[in-house]
KOLKEVEX-458319 format. One record per atom (N, C-alpha, C, O): residue in one letter; x, y, z. Coordinates in steps of 0.2 Angstrom, whole numbers, plus 5000, padded with zeros to 4 digits. Atoms other than C-alpha are relative to their C-alpha. Example, Ala and Ser with C-alpha at 12.3 -4.5 7.8 and 13.67 -1.06 7.14 Angstrom:
A500449945000 A506249785039 A500450065000 A500950055003 S499649944999 S506849955036 S499650055003 S499950115004 
//
This chain:
X499949944996 X499256864451 X499750064998 X499850074992 X500449945003 X498257014450 X500550064998 X501050075001 X499649945003 X498957164440 X500050065004 X500450105004 X500249944997 X498157294451 X499849995007 X499549935009 X500450004993 X497557334469 X499550065000 X499750114998 X500549955000 X495957424470 X499750015007 X499449975010 X500349984994 X495457514486 X499350034999 X499250074995 X500749985002 X493557534486 X499549985006 X499749955011 X500650034996 X491857504495 X499549984995 X499450024990 X500550025006 X490457414485 X499550054998 X499350054992 X500549955002 X489257554485 X500350064996 X499950104994 X499649945003 X490557674477 X499949994992 X500249954989 X500050005007 X490057704459 X500650024996 X500849994991 X499349995002 X491757774456 X500449945000 X500849934995 X499650075000 X492557614461 X499749954995 X500149924992 X500350045005 X491357524450 X500350024993 X500449974989 X499749985007 X491957624435 X500749974999 X500849954993 X499350025002 X493757574437 X500049925000 X500349894996 X500150075000 X493257394442 X499849974993 X500049924990 X500350025006 X492257374426 X500550014994 X500649974990 X499549995005 X493557454415 X500549955000 X500749934995 X499450055000 X494957344421 X499749934997 X500149904994 X500350065002 X493757194419 X499949994992 X500149944989 X500250005007 X493257244401 X500750004996 X500749984990 X499350005003 X495157264397 X500349945001 X500949934999 X499750064999 X495457094402 X500550005006 X501049955006 X499549994995 X496457144418 X499649975007 X499049985008 X500350024993 X496257074436 X500350055005 X500750095004 X499849964995 X496357164452 X499949975007 X499449935008 X500150034994 X496557124470 X499550055004 X499750115004 X500549954997 X495057204479 X500250015008 X500349975012 X499949984993 X495457304495 X499450045003 X499450105002 X500649974998 X493857334504 X500250065005 X500750055009 X499949944996 X493857504513 X499450025004 X498850025002 X500549994996 X492857544528 X499850075000 X499950115005 X500249935001 X492057704521 X499550025006 X499550085009 X500549994995 X490557694533 X500350015007 X500050055011 X499649994993 X491757684548 X500450065000 X500750075006 X499749935000 X492557844543 X500849994999 X501250045000 X499350015000 X494257764539 X500450054995 X500950074996 X499749955005 X494557884524 X500150075002 X500450114999 X499949934997 X494458034535 X500550005006 X500650055009 X499450004995 X495857974547 X500650024997 X500850014991 X499349985002 X497558054546 X500449944998 X500849954993 X499650055002 X498357884545 X499849974993 X500349964989 X500250035006 X497357824530 X500250054994 X500550034989 X499849955005 X497657994521 X500750004999 X501050024994 X499350005000 X499457984525 X500349944996 X500849944993 X499850065003 X499657804518 X499749984994 X500049944990 X500450025005 X498357784505 X499850064995 X500050064989 X500249955004 X497557944498 X500050075004 X499550075008 X500149934996 X497858124505 X499450044998 X499250085002 X500749975001 X496258174496 X499449975004 X498950005004 X500650034996 X495258064507 X499549974997 X498949974999 X500550035004 X494357974494 X500249934997 X500749914997 X499950065004 X494057804486 X499750014993 X499250064993 X499550065000 X494457724474 X500750034999 X500850094998 X499349995001 X496257714474 X500349944996 X500149884998 X499750065004 X497157604461 X500750005000 X501150054999 X499350014999 X498857534464 X500349964994 X500049914993 X499750045005 X500057464451 X500850025001 X501050075000 X499349994999 X501957434454 X500250055005 X500650095004 X499849954995 X501957534470 X499750074999 X499850115004 X500249935001 X501157684463 X499250005001 X498949964998 X500749994999 X499457744469 X499750064996 X499950114996 X500449955004 X498257834457 X499350025003 X499049975005 X500749984998 X496757934462 X499750054995 X500050074990 X500449975004 X495358024454 X499849964993 X500249944989 X500350055004 X494257914443 X500150024992 X500449974988 X500049995007 X494158004426 X500750004997 X500849974992 X499450015003 X496058024423 X500349935000 X500749914996 X499850075000 X496357844428 X499649964995 X500049924991 X500350045005 X495057784416 X500350024993 X500449984989 X499749985006 X495857884402 X500749975000 X500949954994 X499450045000 X497557814407 X500049934998 X500449904994 X500150075002 X496957644406 X499849994993 X500049944990 X500150005007 X496157674389 X500650014996 X500649974991 X499449995004 X497757734383 X500549945000 X500849924995 X499550054999 X498757594390 X499849944997 X500249904994 X500250065003 X497657454383 X499750014993 X499549964990 X500349985007 X497057544367 X499349985000 X499149964994 X500750025000 X495257514372 X499650065003 X499850095008 X500549964997 X493757624375 X500250085001 X499950115005 X499849934999 X494657794373 X499850044994 X499950104995 X500149975006 X493957844357 X500550004994 X501149994996 X499550025005 X494757824340 X500150064995 X500750074993 X499949945004 X494457994330 X500150065005 X499950055011 X500049944996 X494858164336 X499450035003 X499350055009 X500649984997 X493058214337 X499749955005 X499449985010 X500250054995 X492658054347 X500350015006 X500050015012 X499649994994 X494058084359 X499850075004 X499750075010 X500349944997 X493358264362 X499449995003 X499250015009 X500650024997 X491658194365 X500149965006 X499749975011 X499950034994 X492358074378 X500250055005 X499950045011 X499849954995 X493158214387 X499450045002 X499350065008 X500649964998 X491558324386 X499549965004 X499349995009 X500550044996 X490458184393 X500349985007 X500049985012 X499750024994 X491758134406 X499950065005 X499850065011 X500049944996 X491858314413 X499350025002 X499150045008 X500749994998 X489958334412 X499849965005 X499449985010 X500250054995 X489658174422 X500350025006 X500050025011 X499749994994 X490958224435 X499650065004 X499650065010 X500349944997 X490158394438 X499350005001 X499050035006 X500750005000 X488358354435 X499749935003 X499549925008 X500450064999 X487658174434 X500349965006 X499949955011 X499750054995 X488858064445 X500050045007 X499950015012 X500049974994 X489058204458 X499450015003 X499350005010 X500749994997 X487258234461 X499749935002 X499449925007 X500350064999 X486758054459 X500349965006 X500049935010 X499750034995 X488057994471 X499850035007 X499649995012 X500249974994 X487558114484 X499249995002 X499149975008 X500750014999 X485658094482 X499949935002 X499549925007 X500150074998 X485757904483 X500349995007 X499949955010 X499750014993 X486857904498 X499650035005 X499450005010 X500549964995 X485758034507 X499449965001 X499149955006 X500750035000 X484157944502 X500049935003 X499549915007 X500050074998 X484657764505 X500449985006 X500249935009 X499550034995 X486057754517 X500050055007 X500550045011 X500149964994 X485557884530 X499449995003 X498949995000 X500650024997 X484257864543 X499450054999 X498850034999 X500649955000 X483258024542 X500250064995 X500350114997 X499949945005 X483558124526 X499550055000 X498950045001 X500449945000 X482858294525 X499650004993 X499950004988 X500350005006 X481458294512 X500150064995 X500150054989 X499849945004 X481858464506 X500650004996 X500750024991 X499350015004 X483658424502 X499949954995 X500249954989 X500150055005 X483058264493 X499650034994 X499850014988 X500449975005 X481858364483 X500450044996 X500450044989 X499649965004 X483158484478 X500549964995 X500549974989 X499650055004 X484358344472 X499649974995 X499849964989 X500450035005 X482958264463 X499850044994 X499850024989 X500249955006 X482458414453 X500750014996 X500650014989 X499449995004 X484258434448 X500249934996 X500349944990 X499950075004 X484458244443 X499549994995 X499749974989 X500550015006 X482858244433 X500250044994 X500150024989 X499849965005 X483558384423 X500649974996 X500649964990 X499450035003 X485258294420 X499849944997 X500149924991 X500250065003 X484458134416 X499650014994 X499649974989 X500349985007 X483358214403 X500450024995 X500450004989 X499549995005 X484858284395 X500349944997 X500449934991 X499750065003 X485658114394 X499549964996 X499749934991 X500550045003 X484058024389 X499950034993 X499949994988 X500149975007 X483858144374 X500649994996 X500549984990 X499450015004 X485658134369 X500049924997 X500249914992 X500050075002 X485457944369 X499549984995 X499549924992 X500550025005 X483957944358 X500350004993 X500049974988 X499750005007 X485157984343 X500749985000 X501049994995 X499350025000 X486757904349 X500049935004 X499749935009 X500050064997 X487057724353 X500450005007 X500249975012 X499649994994 X488357774366 X500250075001 X500050114997 X499949934998 X488957934374 X500450044995 X500250104993 X499649965005 X490257984361 X499949974993 X500349994989 X500150025007 X489557894346 X499849935000 X499349915004 X500250075002 X489357714339 X500449955004 X500249895004 X499650054996 X490657634351 X500050025007 X500050085009 X499949994993 X490757614370 X500650035001 X501150014998 X499449974998 X492057724378 X500050015008 X499549995011 X500049994993 X492557764396 X499550065002 X499350065008 X500649964998 X491257904395 X499449975002 X499149995007 X500650044999 X489957774395 X500149975007 X499649975011 X499950034994 X490757684410 X499950055006 X499750035011 X500049954994 X490857844420 X499250025001 X499050025006 X500749974999 X489057904416 X499549945003 X499049965006 X500550054998 X488257734419 X500049975007 X499649945010 X499850034994 X489057684435 X499450015006 X499249965008 X500549994995 X487857764448 X499349984998 X498849975002 X500750025002 X486357724437 X499949935000 X499349914999 X500050075001 X486757544437 X499849965007 X499749905007 X500250034993 X486357514456 X499249995000 X498950014996 X500750025000 X484657434461 X499550075000 X499750125003 X500549955000 X483057544459 X499950035007 X499850095008 X500249984994 X482757544477 X500550045004 X500450085009 X499449954998 X484457634480 X499950064996 X500050125000 X500049945004 X484357754466 X499350045000 X499450115000 X500749975000 X482457794468 X499850014993 X499250054992 X500350005007 X482257784449 X499949944997 X500349894997 X500150055004 X481457664438 X500150024993 X499650054989 X499849975006 X482357714422 X499649974994 X499650004989 X500350035006 X481457584411 X499350044999 X499150054993 X500649965001 X479857694414 X500250084999 X499950114995 X499949925000 X480557874417 X500550024994 X500450074992 X499549985005 X482057874405 X500249944995 X500749914996 X499950065004 X481857734392 X500750004996 X500949944995 X499450005004 X483357784381 X500649995004 X501149955002 X499550024996 X484457774396 X500049935002 X500549895002 X500150084998 X483757604401 X500349964994 X500649914995 X499750045006 X484157544383 X500750004999 X501049954998 X499349995001 X485857614383 X500449965006 X500949935004 X499750044995 X486257524400 X500049934998 X500449895000 X500050075003 X485657364392 X500649994995 X500849934995 X499550025005 X486857384378 X500750005003 X501149965001 X499350014996 X488357414390 X500049935003 X500549905004 X500050064996 X487757264400 X500149944995 X500349884998 X499950065005 X487957154384 X500750004997 X500949964993 X499350015002 X489757194382 X500449945003 X500249925009 X499750064997 X490857044384 X500450015006 X500950055006 X499649994993 X491457024402 X499750055005 X499950055010 X500349964996 X490257144409 X499749975006 X499549915006 X500350024994 X489757124427 X499750055004 X500050115004 X500449954996 X488657214440 X500550025005 X501049995007 X499549974995 X489457324453 X500149955006 X500649945009 X500050044994 X488957214468 X500349934998 X500549895003 X499750065002 X489657064458 X500850015000 X501249975002 X499349995000 X491357144455 X500350025006 X500950015007 X499749974993 X491557224472 X499749975006 X499249995008 X500250044994 X491357104486 X500150045006 X500550095006 X499849974994 X491457154504 X499450025004 X498850025002 X500549984996 X490457214519 X499650064997 X499950114994 X500449955003 X488957324514 X499850055005 X499850045011 X500249954996 X488357484520 X499349985003 X498949944999 X500750014998 X486757474531 X499550034996 X499550094994 X500549985005 X485257494520 X499350025004 X499049985007 X500549984996 X483957604529 X499350004997 X498850005000 X500749995003 X482557614516 X499649935000 X499149934998 
//
């Protein structure tokens, strides 16, 4: 019997962060596909019964629903004693990169990818704006990873799982060939993919897919 229920849709990098963390911690979850494209998360009924913030993912355990990915990752790290950082400086780095990711990398990549790939007529000026911002953020991360095996040091942490999620989707969705444009990020993604139990987003998160317009 699954220990958790995860409300998600497959294209959600934030959902992938939690699915991967649970899997790497040896936990199972019941997948609850959410019709994001159909607008269910914007309905009063869904917000009243699942998440008043109107977002996925939502993680349930013992009748309690948890929302917002970063604090859930930290709670899971504390619960299972894995991927949370071991020293005080390492734990600080975990928080630093989690907050940076939420404000910068994931926020922009999620929006850019969705607008570029899953909308029929994206405005090229809007795409160009997001691309300039992402190029800057990816350069920051790539330079950091030239001197660090993982985000917070020599060990993988939840900061890595947060940073890597939206970068792990296929190139034709993200619009980036990281092997060419950001080789240190590409190598880091490979190190994460070699962790025991690692699985890709579309492997971990089944269900109806968004229409792919590209």
